[in-house]
Structures are given as C-alpha cells and as structure tokens.
N, C-alpha and C positions, 0 to 999 in steps of 0.2 A: 666964547668958547670957539674953537677955530675947525674948520672943513674935517680936519685927521681925525676930529676926534671922533666924529658920528659913528653911530652903528645901529645896526636894522634894531628896526624897533623907534629910536628915538625920532620925537616931532618937532620940528622949526618953522618961525614963521619965513616965509621967500614971497617978499612984496608983497603982505596979506592974505598969502593963501598958507593956509597950515601943510606941512608937507608932511608925509611918514618917508622913513629911510626901508624900504624892501631889499635893496643890496648896496655897501660899499667896498668897494675897494679902491688901494693908494696903489695907482697904477704908475709903473717909471720905465717913461721909453725910452730907446735905444738915443735918441738926439733929445735936446730939452728939457724941460722943468719935468718934474713929479706934477702927479694932480690926480684928484679924484674922481673917479668913475661911479655914479651912484644911478640905481634908480629908485624914484621917488612917486610916493601914490599923493594927490592931493586928495586929501581927507574928505573933504566933503564933496565934490564934482566925481570920487574914485578913479581917476582915470591917471594910468600910470604914465611917466617921460623919464626919458634918462635923459643924469643933468653931468657936465666935469666942472669942476671948483677947483681955483686952488687948494692948496691945503692949509695955506696961511689966511683966507678968508673967514672973515668974523660972520659967526652963525648965532643967531638970540630962538634958542632953545625956549620951547613953550611949556609954561606950568603945567603940572594935570595930576589930576584926584584919581589915584586909585583906588579900585573896588574890587575883593575879592568875588566870582562869580560863578556859576554855573552853567554852563551848556545845556539846554531844554532841548528844542527840536529846532525844526525848520520847514517854514510854511513859504510854499512857493519860492522864490527869493530874498526871504526875508526869514533870519535867525535870531533864535530868542534864547534870552539867558536872564538870568534869575541872581538876583542879590542874595547873597546867603548870608546877612543880617538880617536883609532891612525885608528881602521876602520881594521884593519890589523890580517887577521884567521889563527889560527891553526888548530889543527888537532892531537889528543892526542888517544894511542889505549886504547881497551877495559882493556886488562891484566895490562897498567901502571895505570887504576882510579879502579879497583877492584871490590869490591862491591859498590864503589858509583857511579856505570853505572846507577842502580834502584832510587837513586834521582835524575837526569835529568830531568828536563822539561823542554821542550820547552821556549826560552827567560826568564829562571831564569838566576840572576846575581850572578857570581861567580869571586873567586878572582885566577888569573895564576901565579904559583910561577915559577922563573927561573933562573938559574943561572948568575951569571956575565958575560958570555960568550953569553946569549941569550941560551942555551937548555933548554926549558918547562921540568920541573921538576915533579909540582900535581897541581892540581886543587883543592882548597879548599871551600868547599858547604859553602853556608848560614846555619845558626842554627836550619833551620826550613823550611820547603818547602809544601804547600795548593796540596793535592793529592786528586783526585776525587775515590772514593770505587766502582769497578765493581764487586766484588763479594764477597759475605759474605751469613751468614744465614739469614733468615727473625728475624725483630726487635722484641723485647719481649716486650709487654706494661707495664707501670711501671717498668719497671729495670730501675735501679741505675747506677753507675759509679761504683760503690764500688765493684759489683757483680764479678764474676771472669773472664770475657770476651770470645773472642772469633775471630777465624784467621779470616782476611778480605783479599783482593787479592787488592792491588792500581792496576791505571792504568798502571803502568810502571809493574808491574810484581811484586813486591815488597809487603811479608805479614808482615802483623802485625798485634797482638792481640788487639783487642778494647773494648769497653762495650758493654753489649749485645742490648743497645736500637739504636745501627750504622746499620741506611741501606744502600742500594746499593743506588749510584749514591749521596751519602753523602761526601761531600769536609770537609777534616781533613788536620788537620795542623800534619807535621810528625815533629819529634825530628830525624835529621840526625846523629848528633854526637851517639846513642844509636838504634837509629832506633825503635823508640817507639811510640805511638798516644800520640799527649799534649792534641789535644783539636777539635772542630769541629770550621772550619773554616768561 
C-alpha cells in the first residue's frame, strides 16, 4: 500500500514500531512535490510524532483483529472496556488513547483492535457520540446555524464550536473524527 492511501485509524509498521495514524493530510506546497503530512502515535509508547512522507512511499499495514466492546469506566489513567461477546475486560492507558479520551461516554460501543498475538493496539470510536453541554454562553434568540458560533464545553471536557442558539443542558451529536458539532441529538 502507498502512503497516500493512509487514513485516520490505520496502523502500520514503521521500522519495527507500530504507528497509529491520528491525522493524515495530503499537502501540495507552492513549489516542489506533493507530500503526506501525518500525526502518528506510537501504539506501545504512546508518544505522538509528526511525519512527512512521499505519497508513493510503500507502507506495510498491520493485520488487526477487531472485537466489539463497550466502554465501562475510567480508573486513574486506565480506561476499561468489555468485550460484548465474551464479557472479558481490557484496560488501556490514557497515553495510548490520546485525545480520544474526550469522546468516551459510559456504555458507548467501540471496536478494540488487537494484534494476532492478542496485544491491544487501539480503540476505534463510533463516528458520532451524543454529549451534553455543561458550559456555554447563553443562547441568542433568533440566531441561525450559519452565524460564527461560540465555544461549548461538553460533559467530558471537550470544547467544541457550536451555533449561537445552543444552550447549557442541550444534548448534541459530536463528530469524533473531526471533533466538531454535527447537530442536536
């Protein structure tokens, strides 16, 4: 596979390190060749790096085994999930999850990704989650979705730009891929 085909959530081998694509951007500078700019998280160490690759560069994807699971609870810096078929529980560190921690709502359905050896690599979130607004400026009467927007803090601490008519206590649909407001729930 070529680097240009990489998308958020894919895992590949980079010189013996398993790297999870956090963000991938196809960039064409004014002069020079097109490049892929990516934010990658080392699955085992948890560190995030920024890497630039040529689009034609060859990448070896890691074969992953996917299992449906449910998020249960956080305990310190550990987040616990339960396999919905076998009821087996797995813990993953906040470092491994990165910013995805802000989308974890109790009982949401996720997909756990394992190596063929059974090592837990990553958690794949649903494309959207429903969250309640805990703090924002008061809504403006007659405001439309087309206006600039205002920041709103969700129940997990995630800050999202929302339309001016949203109030505290509203339940919203949040896109987990981009961290953006999608609609009212």
